[in-house]
C-alpha positions as CSV (number, residue, x, y, z in Angstrom):
1,X,99.3,80.8,121.3
2,X,97.0,84.0,120.4
3,X,93.7,83.9,118.6
4,X,95.5,86.2,115.9
5,X,98.4,83.1,115.8
6,X,96.1,80.6,115.9
7,X,94.1,82.2,112.6
8,X,97.2,82.4,111.1
9,X,98.4,78.4,111.8
10,X,95.0,77.2,111.0
11,X,95.4,79.1,107.9
12,X,99.0,77.5,106.9
13,X,97.6,73.9,107.8
14,X,95.5,74.0,105.3
15,X,97.8,75.8,102.3
16,X,100.6,73.6,103.0
17,X,98.6,69.8,103.9
18,X,95.5,70.3,101.6
19,X,96.3,73.1,99.2
20,X,100.2,72.8,98.5
21,X,100.3,69.0,99.5
22,X,103.5,69.4,101.2
23,X,102.0,66.0,103.0
24,X,106.4,65.7,104.7
25,X,105.0,69.1,107.1
26,X,102.2,67.1,108.7
27,X,104.5,66.7,111.9
28,X,104.6,71.0,112.4
29,X,100.9,70.4,112.3
30,X,99.6,68.0,114.6
31,X,100.7,66.8,117.8
32,X,102.4,63.2,118.2
33,X,99.0,61.9,120.1
34,X,97.0,63.6,117.7
35,X,93.1,62.5,118.2
36,X,90.8,63.4,114.1
37,X,87.1,63.1,115.9
38,X,86.0,62.6,112.1
39,X,88.7,59.5,111.2
40,X,86.4,57.5,108.0
41,X,85.2,54.3,109.4
42,X,88.3,51.7,109.7
43,X,90.3,54.6,109.8
44,X,93.3,55.0,112.5
45,X,91.8,57.9,114.4
46,X,95.6,59.2,115.6
47,X,99.0,60.8,114.3
48,X,99.8,58.0,110.7
49,X,95.8,58.0,110.1
50,X,95.5,61.6,109.4
51,X,99.2,61.4,107.5
52,X,97.1,58.3,105.4
53,X,94.0,60.6,104.9
54,X,95.9,63.7,103.6
55,X,97.8,61.1,101.0
56,X,94.6,59.4,100.0
57,X,92.7,63.0,99.4
58,X,95.6,63.9,97.4
59,X,95.9,60.7,95.5
60,X,91.5,60.6,94.8
61,X,90.9,64.3,93.9
62,X,93.6,66.1,91.7
63,X,93.1,70.5,91.6
64,X,92.0,69.3,95.4
65,X,91.2,72.6,97.1
66,X,90.3,74.0,101.0
67,X,89.2,77.5,100.5
68,X,89.0,78.9,103.7
69,X,86.0,81.6,104.6
70,X,87.0,82.9,108.1
71,X,88.5,81.7,110.8
72,X,87.4,82.0,114.6
73,X,89.6,81.5,117.3
74,X,89.7,81.5,122.0
75,X,91.0,79.5,124.8
76,X,93.4,76.6,123.1
77,X,90.0,75.9,120.4
78,X,90.9,77.0,116.6
79,X,88.2,77.4,113.6
80,X,87.8,77.4,110.1
81,X,84.6,77.7,107.8
82,X,85.6,76.4,104.0
83,X,85.0,74.6,101.3
84,X,86.5,71.7,99.4
85,X,86.9,71.3,95.7
86,X,88.2,69.3,93.4
87,X,87.9,66.4,90.4
88,X,87.3,62.7,91.4
89,X,89.9,61.0,89.4
90,X,91.1,58.6,92.2
91,X,89.5,55.6,94.3
92,X,88.1,57.6,97.5
93,X,86.0,55.6,100.3
94,X,85.8,52.2,97.8
95,X,84.2,54.8,95.3
96,X,86.0,54.2,91.7
97,X,87.6,57.3,90.0
98,X,83.8,59.4,88.5
99,X,86.0,62.0,86.4
100,X,83.2,64.7,88.3
101,X,83.7,68.3,90.1
102,X,82.8,68.5,93.0
103,X,82.3,71.6,96.2
104,X,81.1,70.9,99.6
105,X,80.9,72.9,101.9
106,X,83.3,72.4,105.7
107,X,83.2,73.5,109.2
108,X,86.7,72.0,111.4
109,X,87.7,73.0,114.2
110,X,91.1,72.4,116.2
111,X,91.8,72.3,119.8
112,X,95.7,73.3,120.2
113,X,98.4,72.2,122.5
114,X,102.5,73.4,122.3
115,X,101.7,74.8,118.5
116,X,100.2,72.8,116.7
117,X,96.5,70.7,116.9
118,X,95.5,67.4,119.0
119,X,92.4,67.0,118.3
120,X,90.1,67.9,115.1
121,X,86.4,68.1,114.7
122,X,84.4,68.7,111.2
123,X,81.1,68.6,110.0
124,X,81.2,68.4,106.2
125,X,78.1,68.1,103.7
126,X,79.4,64.8,102.2
127,X,76.0,63.6,100.7
128,X,76.4,67.1,98.9
129,X,79.9,65.9,97.9
130,X,78.5,62.2,96.5
131,X,75.7,63.8,95.1
132,X,77.9,66.0,92.9
133,X,79.7,62.3,92.6
134,X,76.9,61.1,90.9
135,X,76.9,58.6,93.6
136,X,74.1,59.0,95.2
137,X,71.0,60.4,93.5
138,X,69.9,64.5,94.4
139,X,65.8,63.9,95.7
140,X,63.5,65.5,92.2
141,X,66.6,64.7,89.5
């Protein structure tokens, strides 16, 4: 895949899996031996763990939306800067629904192989999200 194809892939992956919740399309976007290097504690870092993660996100967050701000691609890697937002309406990581909206910055990087992602890394503002949900106090508040 060239850089333009990888950018289109990354954007469609986000639109399909996060924004439209088309979880039946996961196999189009990840290889069978996929590794999520950012798996949550106790979560399978492989293909089935990713499928479960996506289902849990959609069950816990109404109006789930990942807005991609920019994409950079080269070699076999594609990375994107994005903002995840929604309303916490179901249990997530053992945290009961708070009913609060949130918006958190993300950076994701995918290694591509045979037209799909084979590895995933991410940096997320989980602390900021937890503060917005009222789970962790905001310093000085």
